[in-house]
C-alpha positions as CSV (number, residue, x, y, z in Angstrom):
1,M,-77.3,-125.2,-32.0
2,V,-79.2,-125.4,-35.3
3,S,-81.7,-123.0,-36.7
4,I,-83.5,-122.2,-39.9
5,K,-82.9,-118.6,-41.2
6,T,-83.8,-116.5,-44.2
7,Q,-80.9,-115.9,-46.5
8,F,-81.1,-113.1,-49.1
9,S,-79.2,-113.4,-52.4
10,V,-78.7,-110.0,-54.2
11,F,-77.4,-110.0,-57.8
12,L,-74.9,-107.2,-58.2
13,V,-73.2,-105.8,-61.3
14,N,-69.4,-106.0,-60.9
15,K,-68.4,-102.4,-60.6
16,P,-67.1,-100.2,-57.8
17,G,-69.5,-99.0,-55.1
18,V,-72.3,-101.4,-55.7
19,L,-71.6,-103.6,-52.6
20,A,-71.2,-100.4,-50.6
21,T,-74.5,-99.0,-51.7
22,V,-76.5,-102.2,-50.7
23,T,-74.7,-102.6,-47.3
24,A,-75.0,-98.9,-46.5
25,A,-78.8,-99.1,-47.2
26,L,-79.1,-102.0,-44.8
27,A,-77.1,-100.2,-42.2
28,D,-79.1,-97.0,-42.5
29,A,-82.2,-99.1,-41.9
30,G,-80.7,-100.6,-38.7
31,V,-80.4,-104.1,-40.2
32,N,-77.4,-106.0,-38.8
33,V,-75.8,-108.5,-41.2
34,T,-74.8,-111.5,-39.2
35,A,-73.4,-113.7,-42.0
36,L,-72.2,-112.7,-45.5
37,A,-70.6,-114.3,-48.6
38,M,-69.9,-112.7,-51.9
39,M,-69.4,-114.8,-55.1
40,D,-68.3,-113.4,-58.4
41,A,-69.0,-114.3,-62.0
42,V,-68.0,-112.6,-65.2
43,E,-70.5,-109.8,-65.2
44,N,-72.3,-110.1,-61.9
45,G,-71.7,-111.1,-58.3
46,V,-74.1,-112.7,-55.8
47,L,-74.2,-111.3,-52.3
48,R,-75.7,-113.8,-49.9
49,F,-76.4,-112.6,-46.4
50,I,-78.4,-113.4,-43.2
51,C,-79.5,-110.6,-40.9
52,D,-81.3,-109.9,-37.7
53,Q,-84.4,-108.3,-39.3
54,A,-85.6,-110.2,-42.4
55,D,-88.8,-108.1,-42.9
56,R,-86.8,-104.8,-42.7
57,A,-84.2,-106.2,-45.2
58,R,-87.0,-107.1,-47.6
59,E,-88.2,-103.4,-47.5
60,V,-84.7,-102.2,-48.1
61,L,-84.1,-104.6,-51.0
62,N,-87.4,-103.7,-52.6
63,S,-86.4,-100.1,-52.6
64,T,-83.3,-100.9,-54.7
65,D,-82.9,-101.6,-58.4
66,H,-81.2,-105.0,-57.7
67,H,-82.7,-108.3,-58.4
68,W,-82.9,-110.4,-55.3
69,T,-84.3,-113.7,-53.9
70,E,-84.6,-115.3,-50.5
71,T,-84.4,-118.9,-49.3
72,Q,-84.3,-120.8,-46.1
73,V,-80.9,-122.0,-44.9
74,L,-79.6,-123.9,-41.9
75,V,-77.3,-122.0,-39.5
76,I,-75.3,-124.2,-37.2
77,E,-73.4,-122.8,-34.2
78,M,-70.2,-124.8,-33.7
79,E,-66.8,-124.8,-32.1
80,N,-64.3,-122.8,-34.1
81,Q,-61.8,-125.6,-34.5
82,P,-60.4,-128.1,-37.0
83,G,-63.0,-130.8,-38.0
84,A,-66.1,-128.9,-36.9
85,I,-67.4,-128.4,-40.4
86,A,-66.4,-132.0,-41.3
87,K,-68.7,-133.4,-38.6
88,V,-71.7,-131.6,-40.1
89,A,-70.8,-132.7,-43.6
90,Q,-70.3,-136.3,-42.5
91,V,-73.8,-136.3,-40.8
92,M,-75.3,-135.0,-44.1
93,A,-73.4,-137.5,-46.2
94,K,-74.5,-140.4,-44.0
95,A,-78.2,-139.2,-44.4
96,H,-77.7,-138.8,-48.2
97,I,-78.6,-135.1,-48.1
98,S,-76.8,-132.9,-50.7
99,V,-75.2,-129.6,-49.6
100,A,-75.6,-127.0,-52.4
101,Y,-73.2,-124.6,-50.7
102,A,-71.9,-123.5,-47.3
103,Y,-70.0,-120.6,-45.8
104,I,-68.8,-119.8,-42.3
105,T,-69.0,-116.6,-40.3
106,G,-66.0,-115.1,-38.5
107,G,-65.4,-116.3,-35.0
108,V,-66.6,-114.1,-32.2
109,G,-63.7,-114.6,-29.8
110,D,-65.4,-117.2,-27.6
111,G,-64.2,-120.1,-29.6
112,R,-67.5,-120.5,-31.5
113,T,-68.6,-119.7,-35.1
114,S,-71.6,-120.3,-37.2
115,A,-71.8,-122.2,-40.5
116,V,-74.5,-121.5,-43.1
117,F,-75.7,-124.4,-45.3
118,K,-78.1,-124.6,-48.2
119,M,-79.3,-128.1,-48.3
120,A,-81.3,-130.0,-50.9
121,D,-83.9,-130.9,-48.2
122,T,-83.8,-128.2,-45.5
123,A,-86.6,-129.6,-43.3
124,R,-85.1,-133.1,-43.2
125,A,-81.6,-131.7,-42.7
126,Y,-82.9,-129.5,-39.8
127,K,-84.4,-132.5,-38.1
128,I,-81.3,-134.6,-38.4
129,L,-78.9,-131.9,-37.4
130,A,-81.1,-130.7,-34.5
131,E,-81.1,-134.2,-33.1
132,K,-77.3,-134.3,-33.4
133,F,-76.4,-130.8,-32.4
134,G,-79.4,-129.3,-30.6
135,S,-81.9,-126.7,-31.9
136,Q,-83.6,-123.4,-31.3
137,T,-87.2,-123.8,-30.3
138,P,-89.2,-123.1,-32.5
139,P,-87.0,-122.9,-35.6
140,E,-87.0,-119.5,-37.3
141,S,-88.5,-120.6,-40.6
142,G,-89.9,-117.2,-41.6
143,D,-88.1,-114.6,-39.5
């Protein structure tokens, strides 16, 4: 199953408690984070996440002092087994679509997981992957 979701990127100073503050604010607002990745750099980190309530997450992030952005990403539900991510990457390579970055959510115990992809051409990638792996109807392009 392939869908388009809103991903938030929050730029955080590398110091204790900053991640806890942002995630607690989301939790206090009833926002469930469904995928998350944290990347570090010398002075800042980038928290990328997808959640169940994009509008509510925007409100929460606007109330903080953190710089943040949002973008559309593809979320692909797949079997949690060797080679699953390779199948998606091979489809994208064959279509000459660049993958900027990707991360995978934890398995949910039913043998399935979700992978998040930032593609050079999200709309084209969605069309190709939806034909190959199925899609949600309609795609969640704005949450």
